[in-house]
C-alpha positions as a printed NumPy array, in Angstrom:
array([[  0.   ,   0.   ,   0.   ],
       [  1.062,   3.612,  -0.537],
       [  2.136,   5.639,   2.498],
       [ -0.271,   8.503,   1.759],
       [ -3.93 ,   8.092,   2.74 ],
       [ -5.813,   6.499,  -0.157],
       [ -8.28 ,   8.537,  -2.245],
       [-11.354,   7.31 ,  -0.382],
       [-13.568,  10.203,  -1.465],
       [-12.745,   9.635,  -5.135],
       [-13.552,   5.927,  -4.757],
       [-16.728,   6.792,  -2.881],
       [-17.838,   9.12 ,  -5.667],
       [-17.193,   6.438,  -8.28 ],
       [-19.493,   4.098,  -6.35 ],
       [-22.102,   6.85 ,  -5.896],
       [-22.085,   7.444,  -9.654],
       [-22.539,   3.712, -10.216],
       [-25.534,   3.295,  -7.912],
       [-27.093,   6.555,  -9.132],
       [-27.313,   5.023, -12.596],
       [-28.13 ,   1.534, -11.334],
       [-29.897,   1.961,  -7.988],
       [-30.861,  -1.719,  -7.924],
       [-27.243,  -2.453,  -7.   ],
       [-27.655,  -0.912,  -3.536],
       [-29.09 ,  -3.985,  -1.773],
       [-26.596,  -6.205,  -3.594],
       [-23.663,  -4.134,  -2.298],
       [-25.047,  -4.301,   1.25 ],
       [-25.378,  -8.072,   0.943],
       [-21.864,  -8.422,  -0.513],
       [-20.343,  -6.444,   2.355],
       [-22.038,  -8.647,   4.941],
       [-21.231, -11.977,   3.27 ],
       [-17.577, -11.015,   2.828],
       [-17.211, -10.255,   6.528],
       [-18.646, -13.497,   7.872],
       [-15.44 , -15.098,   9.076],
       [-13.486, -11.89 ,   8.5  ],
       [-13.497,  -9.266,   5.731],
       [-10.988, -10.432,   3.126],
       [-12.433,  -9.701,  -0.305],
       [-13.357, -13.31 ,  -1.096],
       [-16.644, -15.064,  -1.732],
       [-16.904, -18.853,  -1.911],
       [-19.235, -19.64 ,  -4.81 ],
       [-19.319, -23.332,  -3.987],
       [-21.569, -22.242,  -1.106],
       [-25.157, -21.865,  -2.39 ],
       [-25.753, -19.117,   0.179],
       [-23.592, -16.863,  -2.016],
       [-25.573, -17.242,  -5.221],
       [-26.08 , -13.951,  -7.019],
       [-23.078, -12.166,  -5.501],
       [-21.133, -12.353,  -8.75 ],
       [-23.312,  -9.428,  -9.924],
       [-22.067,  -6.852,  -7.366],
       [-18.508,  -8.24 ,  -7.569],
       [-18.437,  -7.74 , -11.329],
       [-20.063,  -4.306, -11.003],
       [-17.245,  -3.15 ,  -8.727],
       [-14.403,  -4.787, -10.669],
       [-13.314,  -1.654, -12.548],
       [-13.317,   0.43 ,  -9.355],
       [-11.291,  -2.258,  -7.578],
       [ -8.775,  -2.295, -10.426],
       [ -8.413,   1.483, -10.384],
       [ -7.96 ,   1.977,  -6.643],
       [ -6.165,  -1.227,  -5.641],
       [ -2.912,   0.448,  -6.706],
       [ -3.722,   3.514,  -4.628],
       [ -3.984,   1.993,  -1.174],
       [ -7.446,   0.402,  -1.114],
       [ -7.8  ,  -3.364,  -1.16 ],
       [-10.658,  -5.212,  -2.813],
       [-12.12 ,  -5.873,   0.648],
       [-11.884,  -2.123,   1.385],
       [-13.782,  -1.307,  -1.819],
       [-16.465,  -3.869,  -1.016],
       [-16.876,  -2.442,   2.487],
       [-16.979,   1.099,   1.112],
       [-19.594,   0.062,  -1.468],
       [-21.764,  -1.458,   1.28 ],
       [-21.608,   1.793,   3.265],
       [-22.291,   3.949,   0.195],
       [-25.251,   1.75 ,  -0.729],
       [-26.731,   2.075,   2.759],
       [-26.154,   5.827,   2.726],
       [-27.688,   6.364,  -0.706],
       [-30.69 ,   4.153,   0.123],
       [-31.886,   6.514,   2.861],
       [-33.562,   8.68 ,   0.229],
       [-33.52 ,   6.755,  -3.056],
       [-35.937,   9.191,  -4.706],
       [-33.72 ,  12.222,  -4.153],
       [-33.789,  14.802,  -1.39 ],
       [-30.084,  15.339,  -0.962],
       [-27.577,  14.642,   1.761],
       [-29.176,  17.152,   4.137],
       [-32.172,  14.849,   4.571],
       [-30.131,  11.828,   5.644],
       [-30.065,  10.86 ,   9.294],
       [-26.577,   9.282,   9.18 ],
       [-23.758,   9.212,   6.615],
       [-22.262,   5.714,   7.132],
       [-18.649,   6.947,   7.272],
       [-15.766,   4.844,   5.993],
       [-13.278,   5.125,   8.852],
       [-10.81 ,   2.261,   8.389],
       [ -8.874,   0.793,   5.476],
       [ -6.169,  -1.834,   5.126],
       [ -8.296,  -4.984,   4.971],
       [ -6.212,  -7.817,   3.557],
       [ -7.407,  -9.613,   0.428],
       [ -7.303, -13.346,  -0.072],
       [ -5.001, -14.577,  -2.899],
       [ -7.875, -14.805,  -5.406],
       [ -7.438, -12.469,  -8.368],
       [-11.113, -11.518,  -8.644],
       [-12.506, -12.398,  -5.189],
       [-14.315, -15.493,  -6.433],
       [-12.617, -18.097,  -4.288],
       [-13.263, -21.584,  -3.011],
       [-11.006, -21.054,  -0.005],
       [-13.25 , -18.902,   2.169],
       [-15.721, -21.417,   3.521],
       [-17.837, -19.813,   6.24 ],
       [-21.098, -20.511,   8.022],
       [-23.659, -17.926,   6.974],
       [-26.827, -17.329,   9.004],
       [-29.66 , -19.586,   7.958],
       [-33.284, -18.624,   7.328],
       [-34.783, -21.115,   9.795],
       [-33.392, -19.961,  13.133],
       [-35.528, -19.368,  16.199],
       [-34.881, -16.46 ,  18.559],
       [-32.186, -18.201,  20.593],
       [-30.432, -19.488,  17.495],
       [-30.491, -16.04 ,  15.89 ],
       [-29.   , -14.358,  18.941],
       [-26.374, -17.024,  19.397],
       [-25.214, -16.932,  15.789],
       [-24.564, -13.189,  15.776],
       [-23.045, -13.29 ,  19.243],
       [-20.605, -16.023,  18.235],
       [-19.78 , -14.712,  14.758],
       [-19.654, -10.96 ,  15.367],
       [-19.862, -10.42 ,  19.129],
       [-23.269,  -8.735,  18.798],
       [-25.71 ,  -8.501,  21.673],
       [-29.486,  -8.816,  21.354],
       [-30.097,  -5.154,  20.536],
       [-27.388,  -5.064,  17.881],
       [-28.758,  -8.223,  16.287],
       [-32.249,  -6.707,  16.203],
       [-30.868,  -3.58 ,  14.529],
       [-28.862,  -5.548,  11.968],
       [-31.88 ,  -7.596,  10.86 ],
       [-33.465,  -4.359,   9.661],
       [-31.114,  -4.523,   6.659],
       [-33.817,  -6.703,   5.131],
       [-35.661,  -3.497,   4.377],
       [-33.613,  -3.616,   1.146],
       [-33.854,  -6.098,  -1.683],
       [-35.892,  -9.042,  -2.906],
       [-35.657, -12.829,  -2.894],
       [-35.557, -15.18 ,  -5.871],
       [-36.153, -18.907,  -5.961],
       [-33.159, -19.468,  -8.225],
       [-30.785, -17.918,  -5.656],
       [-32.318, -18.867,  -2.328],
       [-35.415, -20.978,  -2.838],
       [-37.648, -18.198,  -1.481],
       [-40.229, -16.476,  -3.65 ],
       [-40.156, -12.819,  -2.683],
       [-40.253, -10.516,  -5.717],
       [-41.867,  -7.845,  -3.527],
       [-39.227,  -8.229,  -0.82 ],
       [-39.545,  -7.933,   2.935],
       [-41.171,  -4.48 ,   2.908],
       [-43.449,  -2.543,   0.526],
       [-40.753,   0.059,  -0.26 ],
       [-37.877,  -2.342,  -0.79 ],
       [-35.48 ,   0.293,  -2.148],
       [-35.441,   2.559,   0.905],
       [-33.339,   1.969,   3.997],
       [-35.691,   2.637,   6.885],
       [-37.275,   1.009,   9.915],
       [-40.119,  -0.176,   7.682],
       [-38.923,  -3.742,   8.301],
       [-40.419,  -3.521,  11.797],
       [-43.734,  -1.935,  10.747],
       [-45.427,  -5.166,   9.704],
       [-43.861,  -7.173,  12.543],
       [-45.004,  -4.929,  15.38 ],
       [-48.568,  -3.681,  15.981],
       [-49.695,  -0.125,  16.645],
       [-51.026,   2.281,  14.033],
       [-48.704,   5.279,  13.932],
       [-51.073,   7.086,  11.549],
       [-53.721,   6.891,  14.27 ],
       [-51.478,   8.409,  16.905],
       [-50.02 ,   5.222,  18.381],
       [-46.658,   5.531,  20.113],
       [-44.536,   3.073,  22.019],
       [-45.474,   4.772,  25.288],
       [-49.238,   4.539,  24.781],
       [-49.192,   1.006,  23.329],
       [-49.68 ,  -2.04 ,  25.517],
       [-47.932,  -5.332,  24.931],
       [-51.189,  -6.624,  23.457],
       [-51.322,  -3.668,  21.051],
       [-47.776,  -4.384,  19.921],
       [-48.535,  -8.097,  19.505],
       [-51.528,  -7.364,  17.252],
       [-49.424,  -6.805,  14.151],
       [-50.193,  -7.704,  10.557],
       [-51.428, -11.151,   9.636],
       [-48.727, -13.59 ,   8.54 ],
       [-49.472, -16.97 ,   6.96 ],
       [-46.86 , -19.716,   6.823],
       [-46.576, -21.26 ,   3.348],
       [-44.302, -23.751,   1.622],
       [-42.388, -22.869,  -1.536],
       [-42.217, -25.915,  -3.805],
       [-38.901, -25.874,  -5.659],
       [-39.166, -29.32 ,  -7.23 ],
       [-39.192, -27.774, -10.723],
       [-35.803, -26.168, -10.031],
       [-34.419, -29.474,  -8.801],
       [-35.679, -31.072, -12.03 ],
       [-33.477, -28.546, -13.838],
       [-30.441, -29.683, -11.861],
       [-30.449, -26.921,  -9.237],
       [-29.734, -27.881,  -5.636],
       [-32.608, -25.841,  -4.169],
       [-34.657, -27.268,  -1.312],
       [-38.259, -26.404,  -0.523],
       [-38.688, -23.428,   1.795],
       [-40.997, -22.241,   4.535],
       [-41.856, -18.56 ,   4.276],
       [-44.313, -16.279,   6.037],
       [-46.484, -14.156,   3.733],
       [-48.475, -10.981,   4.266],
       [-50.911,  -9.928,   1.542],
       [-51.319,  -6.184,   1.199],
       [-54.422,  -4.507,  -0.213],
       [-52.537,  -3.469,  -3.354],
       [-51.71 ,  -7.097,  -4.108],
       [-48.104,  -7.018,  -2.897],
       [-47.015, -10.199,  -1.133],
       [-44.479,  -9.315,   1.563],
       [-42.503, -12.235,   2.954],
       [-40.48 , -13.056,   6.029],
       [-38.3  , -16.048,   6.846],
       [-38.409, -17.875,  10.167],
       [-35.279, -15.946,  11.183],
       [-37.155, -12.667,  10.605],
       [-40.216, -13.765,  12.555],
       [-37.835, -14.77 ,  15.365],
       [-37.43 , -11.053,  16.107],
       [-41.004, -10.96 ,  17.418],
       [-42.164, -14.544,  17.992],
       [-40.595, -17.492,  19.791],
       [-40.66 , -20.516,  17.457],
       [-38.508, -22.797,  19.625],
       [-41.366, -25.287,  20.05 ],
       [-41.065, -26.065,  16.332],
       [-37.252, -26.198,  16.223],
       [-35.655, -29.566,  15.461],
       [-32.475, -31.082,  16.881],
       [-30.418, -29.392,  14.155],
       [-31.617, -25.984,  15.348],
       [-33.938, -25.305,  12.413],
       [-37.568, -24.226,  12.646],
       [-39.88 , -26.342,  10.516],
       [-43.618, -26.26 ,   9.932],
       [-44.682, -24.025,  12.821],
       [-48.367, -24.574,  13.592],
       [-48.886, -21.366,  15.566],
       [-50.615, -18.361,  13.995],
       [-50.008, -14.62 ,  13.695],
       [-53.329, -12.865,  13.186],
       [-54.14 ,  -9.194,  12.95 ],
       [-56.403,  -7.877,  15.685],
       [-56.674, -11.008,  17.787],
       [-54.597, -13.228,  20.01 ],
       [-55.689, -16.857,  20.151],
       [-54.557, -19.826,  22.249],
       [-52.523, -21.049,  19.26 ],
       [-50.953, -17.655,  18.537],
       [-47.173, -17.739,  18.229],
       [-45.706, -16.704,  21.594],
       [-43.83 , -13.426,  21.926],
       [-40.048, -13.592,  21.692],
       [-38.201, -12.698,  24.855],
       [-35.357, -10.211,  25.03 ],
       [-35.709,  -8.491,  21.649],
       [-39.415,  -7.871,  21.029],
       [-39.393,  -4.472,  22.739],
       [-36.275,  -3.398,  20.871],
       [-38.039,  -4.121,  17.577],
       [-40.968,  -2.067,  18.882],
       [-38.659,   0.863,  19.626],
       [-37.391,   0.775,  16.065],
       [-40.906,   0.685,  14.619],
       [-41.71 ,   3.977,  16.294],
       [-38.324,   5.667,  15.846],
       [-36.737,   5.519,  12.393],
       [-33.874,   7.831,  13.383],
       [-32.972,   5.612,  16.336],
       [-32.844,   2.57 ,  14.101],
       [-30.716,   4.292,  11.445],
       [-28.177,   5.422,  14.037],
       [-28.024,   1.978,  15.602],
       [-27.848,   0.22 ,  12.248],
       [-25.026,   2.53 ,  11.173],
       [-23.031,   1.569,  14.276],
       [-23.576,  -2.17 ,  14.02 ],
       [-23.09 ,  -2.342,  10.237],
       [-19.716,  -0.623,  10.495],
       [-18.832,  -3.087,  13.242],
       [-19.671,  -5.938,  10.86 ],
       [-17.52 ,  -4.439,   8.103],
       [-14.502,  -4.283,  10.434],
       [-14.696,  -7.976,  11.365],
       [-11.248,  -9.495,  11.775],
       [ -9.424,  -6.217,  12.426],
       [ -8.514,  -4.199,  15.501],
       [-10.205,  -0.795,  15.757],
       [ -9.194,  -0.01 ,  19.33 ],
       [ -6.605,   2.549,  18.199],
       [ -7.905,   6.108,  18.199],
       [ -8.784,   7.388,  14.727],
       [ -8.863,  11.189,  14.943],
       [ -8.91 ,  11.92 ,  11.211],
       [-10.529,   9.153,   9.124],
       [ -9.719,   7.256,   7.084],
       [ -7.24 ,   5.465,   9.323],
       [ -5.309,   2.335,   8.477],
       [ -5.689,  -0.803,  10.548],
       [ -2.418,  -1.242,  12.418],
       [ -2.929,  -4.805,  13.516],
       [ -5.282,  -7.704,  12.976],
       [ -7.946,  -8.672,  15.488],
       [ -9.928, -11.888,  15.084],
       [ -8.712, -14.183,  12.296],
       [-10.235, -13.356,   8.912],
       [-10.944, -16.981,   8.161],
       [-13.705, -19.508,   8.697],
       [-15.37 , -19.427,  12.084],
       [-15.711, -22.641,  14.015],
       [-19.342, -23.437,  14.651],
       [-20.077, -25.177,  17.972],
       [-22.356, -28.161,  18.014],
       [-26.061, -27.43 ,  17.666],
       [-26.622, -29.33 ,  20.892],
       [-24.849, -26.669,  22.945],
       [-27.319, -24.285,  24.542],
       [-25.223, -22.663,  27.22 ],
       [-23.559, -19.611,  25.669],
       [-25.457, -16.355,  26.122],
       [-24.895, -13.36 ,  23.824],
       [-22.036, -11.079,  24.824],
       [-22.91 ,  -7.617,  26.094],
       [-20.81 ,  -5.343,  23.906],
       [-23.478,  -3.03 ,  22.532],
       [-22.816,   0.644,  21.993],
       [-26.41 ,   1.211,  20.955],
       [-28.676,   3.789,  22.541],
       [-30.909,   1.309,  24.343],
       [-31.356,  -0.234,  27.759],
       [-30.747,  -3.947,  28.021],
       [-29.36 ,  -6.413,  30.542],
       [-25.849,  -7.723,  30.558],
       [-24.559, -10.947,  32.003],
       [-22.297,  -9.211,  34.51 ],
       [-22.54 , -10.659,  38.018],
       [-23.749,  -8.385,  40.795],
       [-20.286,  -8.284,  42.356],
       [-18.951,  -6.578,  39.233],
       [-21.706,  -3.963,  38.975],
       [-20.774,  -0.301,  38.952],
       [-22.76 ,   2.876,  39.457],
       [-24.803,   3.58 ,  36.353],
       [-27.731,   5.617,  35.067],
       [-30.023,   4.347,  32.33 ],
       [-32.815,   6.324,  30.68 ],
       [-35.996,   4.632,  29.583],
       [-39.712,   5.344,  29.431],
       [-42.318,   4.271,  31.983],
       [-45.971,   5.147,  31.374],
       [-44.959,   7.859,  28.943],
       [-42.596,   9.625,  31.354],
       [-38.828,   9.577,  31.089],
       [-37.32 ,   8.271,  34.303],
       [-33.879,   7.495,  35.632],
       [-32.874,   4.215,  37.213],
       [-29.719,   4.663,  39.284],
       [-28.252,   1.732,  41.115],
       [-25.09 ,   0.058,  42.273],
       [-24.223,  -3.211,  43.957],
       [-25.382,  -1.855,  47.308],
       [-29.027,  -1.517,  46.255],
       [-29.179,  -4.705,  44.172],
       [-31.865,  -6.046,  46.512],
       [-34.298,  -3.516,  45.06 ],
       [-33.844,  -4.705,  41.494],
       [-35.953,  -7.857,  41.7  ],
       [-38.957,  -5.918,  42.952],
       [-38.488,  -3.32 ,  40.25 ],
       [-38.315,  -6.005,  37.556],
       [-41.46 ,  -7.66 ,  38.813],
       [-43.261,  -4.324,  38.764],
       [-42.341,  -3.612,  35.144],
       [-42.524,  -7.162,  33.784],
       [-45.706,  -6.498,  31.821],
       [-44.061,  -3.699,  29.809],
       [-40.511,  -4.965,  29.399],
       [-39.138,  -8.289,  28.215],
       [-36.563,  -7.954,  30.936],
       [-35.577,  -5.356,  33.464],
       [-33.91 ,  -2.305,  31.836],
       [-30.863,  -2.419,  34.085],
       [-27.687,  -4.412,  33.821],
       [-27.117,  -6.821,  36.725],
       [-28.103, -10.42 ,  36.248],
       [-30.464, -10.451,  39.239],
       [-32.97 ,  -9.368,  36.573],
       [-34.334, -11.697,  33.937],
       [-31.515, -11.772,  31.39 ],
       [-32.059, -13.061,  27.884],
       [-32.14 , -16.892,  27.985],
       [-29.074, -18.751,  26.776],
       [-29.523, -18.986,  23.013],
       [-29.453, -22.087,  20.906],
       [-26.494, -22.693,  18.649],
       [-28.423, -23.123,  15.436],
       [-25.761, -22.816,  12.799],
       [-27.299, -23.513,   9.408],
       [-26.192, -23.076,   5.859],
       [-29.262, -21.721,   4.091],
       [-29.135, -18.373,   2.327],
       [-30.725, -15.122,   3.348],
       [-30.741, -13.577,  -0.067],
       [-31.381,  -9.86 ,  -0.298]])
């Protein structure tokens, strides 16, 4: 690499020009950035893995930009990460409106990611375990905790990336030409709108909505996608379960089990391999029945916060997405004037080792920098003085505590149990998120 800082702004503008002409590349760049960083960002995609089908399109689209700037201090992995950030940034207002109307800018702060030996990034040497579409809540939390060190709130924020893109049977086995949200080209908290109840147009807010209100979301019907015709054509595509919501305009919005896991606990229908199958519970609009899918614990209220606060979600997604794109590198050094070069490597940028699916003892790590209140797994003896802000009955309160008043926490948790999945403080005398299942699967989540 050259000693001078690389021309990041020139590379950024080249990518902006590309997605301005071909806006449909935005979700593909976001997907490429994520898939590259599973196991460590190294500019390589393993196309023997069916989860990576379709990624040759964004790789080829960026090839000329990679060629131009790879001699000026930016690696292929850097360009892919930059493209993912540009795509997220540009998708905030895809119909125009200018930079002034964007909540965040998705800054590119670090460069110096090391490429694999592959000439074009299409390698068979980067085998990783990508998140599968059939995880329940515990499996979802455990995967992102193990792979990226994310806590429950960060995982909930990251899943909102599904606000972009569509799904095709040929790539993933899912039939989702209308995508996960009605406006599939705009990066927003719209992903949570159909998962969480409460009519914002009718004045609903998080503070004036009960748990029952938030549970009464849109109707979702579980269907099976028959891909036998694709198998007859020689494609290795299995049948899929997908949840469908029919909108009045005829759009069919879909969710995978791993999306529904944000709001509903499907563990009862999870097999020994950690995959949810044919769940027989229901999600109906306007009514809760004995066979309704139970509410997920630990992350339901965070999804509700995002439904009612788009700016909060964008800020949190910005933070967690940049964390994803730095996987495998050490960012603890202070970076006063970005872009800064990575000075040393953190976690190995290679395949992650997936623990056995039978292990159900590892809880998500508490490393979130997000602006939320959630429990950590710290023992009481390690607690320190702290103040958390959160809302109770529409009023902003403060909860101040230290190890000395830990005896009061249980009573406080019991008092607020109806409103919160778990107590909004940090010591483990409260109901922490249950230990998640290790449900490592290999099915694609194709955006």
